[in-house]
Each structure stands twice: as structure tokens, then as C-alpha cells.
N, C-alpha and C positions, 0 to 999 in steps of 0.2 A: 633521521626521522627517527623520534621516541615512538611511542607502541600506541599514546592515548591522543598524538596531534593525528599518528596514521586513523586510528577510527572514531572521528573525531566526527557528532551530527553535521559541521559545517564541512569539512570532509568532503564527507559522503552527498551529498545538496548540490558542492557547486562545484565536484570535479576537480578540488583542490591536491588532491592525490592520486594523478595520471594514470598510474603504474596501473599493470596487472595483478589482477586480484586471484594469490595462487593457492591458499587455502583456506579448509571449510570458514571458521571466522568469519576472513573479511566478507568469501560471498555471500554468506546468507546473512548475517548486517545492511549488506549495501544495499540485496535485493530487498528483506524486512522492512525496511530505511523508505529505497521508493516506494511499496506498496502501502505502507502508515500513510504516507506523506502524499498523492494522492488519491488512498480513498479520505482523506479525508480536505479533501476538496475541493473532488465532489462532491463530497457531502455538503460540504459548506454551501456550495452551489445550490444545493439540493432545499437546502433549509431556510438561507434569505428565499430560496422565491416561494418554498411551506410559508413564512413566516406572512410576507406580503401579499397574499395573496388569502391567507385564514385570519389576519389580525384580529377580526373582527366577528371571527367567530367562539362560539363557548367556549367552548375545550378544542376546538381545531390552534385554537392555539400556543398547545400546548405538545405539536407533532413537528415541532422544529426542533426541539431538544433531544426527542426520542432520533429523528434521525440525524443527529450527531452524536448519537452514542455510542447509534449503529457505524459511525465514520468509523469513528477509536477502537469498537470492541472487535467488531465482524474479523478489521483486516489486521488486530490483534489476538487473536483465536489463531483461527485459518489461514491469516498470512506467517504464520511462527512457523504449521507442519510444512507447508506448503513452500516455505522459501528452504527452506530446509531441506525441503527435495530437492529441487534442483543445484544448489550447495552440496549437495550427497551428488549427483549426481555427476555434476563440474570437477569433482576433488575424486573421483570411481576412477572418471577416466583419465583424472591424471590431468585435463582440459583448463590450462588459464581463461578466469573469468574477462574481460574487460566491462569497466567502468561504465560503458555505456550499456551492455548489452545487460548486465544486470536493471540501469533502469527501463531497458526493456519488458523486462522479467517483472519487474514492480507495479510499471503499471497495466505492465498485460494483465497480469495479475486485478489487477478493478477493474479492468472491461470484462472480461471475464465476469466474475464476478456482480458487476453490470447489466449482462446480460441475458446471462443466467434466473439474477432476479427478475427483468423484463419478462421476462418465458414464462416462470413460474407459477407469477401473477396473472395474466395471461389465459394461462393453463386452468385454473380455477371460476372463471369468471360465469 
């Protein structure tokens, strides 16, 4: 199998290549894509809810745009670093990563980010 097909978006999201991930680049790429797309999924749902509830508000109807932007920008910045840290630990310990574990690590980053976001908002009230 060639390298482009091995690291394609489709092969990551549909588990087409079920081999273990044994290089830093493969591990990082898989974890990062799962973090990115799970965040986009969650923020898209939040944006739709915000649009449906605030569509008649003068300025509130623009909040879903900010929600969707944060769904892409946040994992693009923090996801790169945290996914690299996870991949580095796996690679430094010479422990191969199962693609399913990459899904858990990526979605776990989204869940953890959501939990931190909820607790920070409540602490400011």
C-alpha cells in the first residue's frame, strides 16, 4: 500500500487500514484527525441549536458563526500539540497504537475540552 493511501482522510475515518500505528507521523495524524472531526461534529450541533434558538435576535443570530469557528480553530491549535504529545509518549515507549485507541484519544480530547469549557463558564458566574 502506498503512503498517500495509508494516511488519507478516508482511511483514518473509516478504519480502512486496520494495521497498528507504529510511527510518530501516523499516530499524530490519526489522533489529530479524530480530535478535529469530533470537535467539528460537536460544534456543528451546538451551532445549529444556537441558530434555532437565537434566529430572531438582532445580534444573537451571528453567534453560531463564532461557535463553528471555535470548533475548527481550537482543535487546530491545541489539538496539534496534544496529539503530538500523545504520539510522542507512544513512540518513545515503542508501544504501537491501535487505530481504535487513536479514536478514543481524539474524541477524549474533545470531551475533556468540553468539560473544561463548562466548568470555566460556571466559575465566572
